[in-house]
N, C-alpha and C positions, 0 to 999 in steps of 0.2 A: 715775402722774405723778411721784411722788417718785423712782422708779427712773430715769425719764427725766432729771429734774433732776440726780440723782447722777451719771449717766453723763456728762452735759454738763459738770458741775462738774469731774469727773475729767479730762476733756480740757482744760478751761480751766487746770488746774493742771499741765499738761505731760504728762498721761498717767501720772502717778505719784502714789500716795497717801502717799509718804514725804517729801513736801515739808515743810520746817519750818513750824510753825504761824504764825510771824510772816509768812512769805511768803504763806501761804494767806489769812490775814485781809486782807492788803493787796490781794488780787485781787478782793475783794467791793466793791460789788455786781457780779453777773454781768450780761453783756449790756447794758452802759451804752449802747452804740451801736445796740442793737436793742430799742427800747422795746416794739414789738408783741410780740415773743417774751417779754420780761420780764413785761409785763402779762398776757399769755395764760397764762404759767406760774403767776403769782400767782392768777389766776382758777381754774386747775386745782386748786391747793392748797385753795382755798376750797370747791370742789365736793367734793373728797375729804373735807374736814373736815365737810361737810354729811352725807355718807353715814355717816361714823363716828358723828356725833351721832345720826342716826336709828337706827343699829344699837344704840347704847348706851342708847336711850330706856327700855328695859325695866329697866335697872339704875339709871338716874339719875333721881331724883325731879324733879318740876316745881319750877322755881325756880332751875335751873342751866342756863340757855340758852346760856351762852358757854363751856362746858367745852372743846369742841374748836375753837372759833373764835378765841379769843385766841392759842393757839399757832400757828394758821394765819397770823394777822396778823404775829406776831413773825417766823416763818420767812420769810414773803414779804418783809418789810422787810429782814431780814438777807441773804437771798440776792440780791434784785433791787433794793433801794434804797428810798428814801422814796416815790417815786411809786407803784410797784406795791404798797408797803405800805399807802398810803392807799386805793388801789383795793380791796385785800383787806379793809381795815377797814370800808369802806362796804358791800361785798357781804356780808360776814359779819354786819354789823349788820342788813341787810335779811333775811337768812336767819333769824337768831335772832328778830327781831321777828315775822315772818310765820309761822314754823313752830313756835316753841317758847315764845312768850310768850302766855298765854291772853288772849283766845280764839284758839286756834291756827288757822292757815290763814285768817286774817282780819286786815284792817288796822284797828286800833282804837287810839285814843290816849286815855290816862287819865293822871292825875297819877302814879300808880304806874309805869305803862309809860314815861312820859316820864322819870321819875327813873332807872329802870333803863337806858334807852337813853343818857341823858346820862352816867351813871356808866360805862357801857361805853366811850363815846367818850373819856372822861377817861383810863380805864385804857390804851386802845390808844395814845393820844397820848403818855402817859408811857412806854409801851413803845417806840414808834417813835423818839422824839427822841434817847434815848441811843444807839440804833443808828446814827442819822444822824451824830451827833457822833463816834462811834467810827470810822465809815467815812471821814468827812472827815479825821480825824486820821491814819488809816492811809494815806489817799491823799497827804496832805502829807508823811508820813514816807517813803513810797515815792519821791516826787519828790525829796526831799532826799537820800535814799540814792543814787538814780541820779545826781544832780548831784555828790555826793561821789565816786562811782565814776569819773565822767568826769574830775573834777579829779585824782583819784589816777592814773588812766591817763595823763593829760596830763603830770603831774609826773614819772611814771616815764619816759615817752617823752623829755621834756626832759633828765632826768638822764642817761639812756643816750646821748642825742645829745651832751651835754656830755662824757661820758666818751670817746665816740668821737672827738670833736674834739681833746680833750687828748691822747689816744693818737696821733692822726694828727700833731698838732703836734710831739710829741716825736720821732716818726719822721722828720719833716721836718728838725728840728734835727740829728738823728743823721746824716741824709744830707748836710746842709750841712757838718758837720764832716768827714765822709768825703771830700767833694769838696775841702775846704780842705786836708786832709792830703796830697792828691796834689801840691799846689804847694809843699810844705814839704820842704826838703832836709835839715834837721837831724834826726838820728835820734831824739834825745830828744823833740823837739817832735812828730815824727810818732807816736811811741809814746804820748805824752800825749793827742794828738788821737784816736788809735785807741782808747785806753781810754775816753775820754769819750764817743766815738761809740757804743762797744759798750754802755756802761752806760745811756745815754739810749735806745738801741734796746731794751734789755731792759725798762726801765721802761715804755716805750711798748707793748711786747707784752703785758705783764701788767697794764696799767692797767685794762683792762675788767673783770678779775676781782677787783680789790682792793676795790672798794666796791659795796655793795648799796643800791638805792634805799630799802629798808625799814630800813636801818641794822643789819642782822643781822651776826653774826660769821661769819668764814670758817672752814671746817673745815680744820685745818692739814694733815692728810694729803693731801686732794685738792689743796690749794694747792701743796704740795711736789712732788707727782707731776707736776703740769702744769708747774711752773717748771723742775724738774730735767730733765724730758724735753725741754723747749725748749732748754736749754743744751747738753745732749748732742747733740741733732740739729744745732744750730748748729756744733758742733765738727767735724762731717764724719767721725766715726768710728763707723760703724754697728755695729761689733763690740763696743762697750762696753755691757754690761748694767747695768740700773738697778733697784734695789730700794728701796722706801720702807716703813719700819716706823714707825708712829706711834700713840701713845695718842690717846684722844678729847680732843683739845685744840682749843679755839676761839681764833681769832685776830682781834684787833681790827684794823680797816682801818688805823688810824694806825700800828700797829706792823708792818704787813705789808710796807711798803716797805723798812724797815730790815732785817727778817728776809730778805726776798727778795734784797736786795743782798749780804748776808753769805753766804747759802747759794749764791747764784749765783757769788760769787767763789770759794768753796771748790770747787764743782763744776767751774768753768772752769779753775782751777788743776790739778785732777786730770786733766782732759781734755788740757790744753795741756802740762803738765810731767810728770805721772805716766805718761801714755801717749804721750809724745813719740816713743819708739822703737818703739812697736807700736800696732796698731789694735784690740786687743781687751782686755778686762779687766772688772772688776766695780766698781761704785760702790754703796755702801750708805748710805742716809740714814735715821737713826733719831732719833725724837723721843719723849721719855718724861718722866714725872714722876719726880723723885728723892725719896728718903725724907726729905730735909731740906726739902722744900717747893719746891725749885727745878725749873726745866724745863731739860732738856739736849737739845741738838740736835747730832748727830754726822754728819759726812760722812767716810766711810771708803772708801779705794780701795786696790787691790792693785797699784798702779803701781810706778814706779821708786823711790819713797820720797824722803825729803828728803836734801839734802847733809849730810855728817857735821858740818860746822861751822855748820849753819843756826841762826840766832838771830832769832826773830820780832821782838824789840825793835829790832834794828838793820837789819831788812830794808828795802830801798829800794823794794819794790813798792808802788805807789800803791794797788792793790786791797787788799792786806793792811792797810795803814795805814787805809784807809777802813773795813775790816771791824772793826778794833779800835775806831775812833772810834764807829761805829754801835752796837757792843756796849755801850760805856760810856754812850751815850745811852739805851739800853734798861735801864740799871742792871745790866748783866751783864759778862761777860768772854769774849773770843775767844782761843783758843790753837790752835797748830798743832804737832803732834808726829808723829814717825815711828819706829816700831820694827818693821821688816818691812813694815808698812802705814802709810800716811799717814792721820792722824786730825785733822780740823778739828773743834774743839769750841766750841760756843756755850752758855754757861750763863747763866741769868738767873732772877730771882724770878718766881713764878707770875703775879703781878699785872702784870708787864711786857707780857704778851701779851694779857691779858684785861681 
């Protein structure tokens, strides 16, 4: 019988005996919806306890009638609940009274027998009630955990839906600016609208990966790989190779937008200007901790290089001006230099990204 119960209990736990103890306890009592099976199993445990007590009679002196019956009551209440536990306590009470309290195999009541039986019932009541309280508490805990899980799933779904809608709205605004640009004849206005449309489209494309519903930080390496690949693909030059080398740096979502726009500007400049005359080349993005405690992000390309008289401070490019402004907001500095290769450098304190 115990083997039968153990097998069914194993199936009730999902077929694995490695389930965490908290989860196992919350599954008791077994067979709540099958009272006949639960009560029948409790009776089977009582019968087994009866045989154990009979076999042990040669070693157990008279006066210990409940040695095997009390554990049977506790086990029945724990496995199958209060009802089967009460059934087991009554059945064991009858077995002990009839078979092991002198005169044995006879129904006789005396003050001594009545006191022993009353004491037995008190003991099993004290045993069953804490088990009942424990199972009710575990049941309430399981209900609350399931409710919390559903709320968490719903919150995550709403969060992702919000991110999706924000991303779509940014893409819509980018498309509107693109349509508006077609009706503008002034070249400077067209360039400004084109830059604004491109940046809004970029933010819209990376919006979904910037924030995590659990509030966790982003891995900078994976973030840069996804971002840079997106920019290079948008440039329409499949011959440009991309390599990302990064230390284990975590990125806070609030800093991710600024970093994304700065790196995107550097990569876009490399694709648009560095490789303007050719369709192949290499772009290396490197992020590392510096000995002085700062974080350095480099975008290096082997393109045409910078003009001889290039000065970042006097550059008219809106993108470069934006990169410098965002770097200052991060408490860092953005620079652009070229000596055979063009190197865009963003340096900032470690706490700026984390």
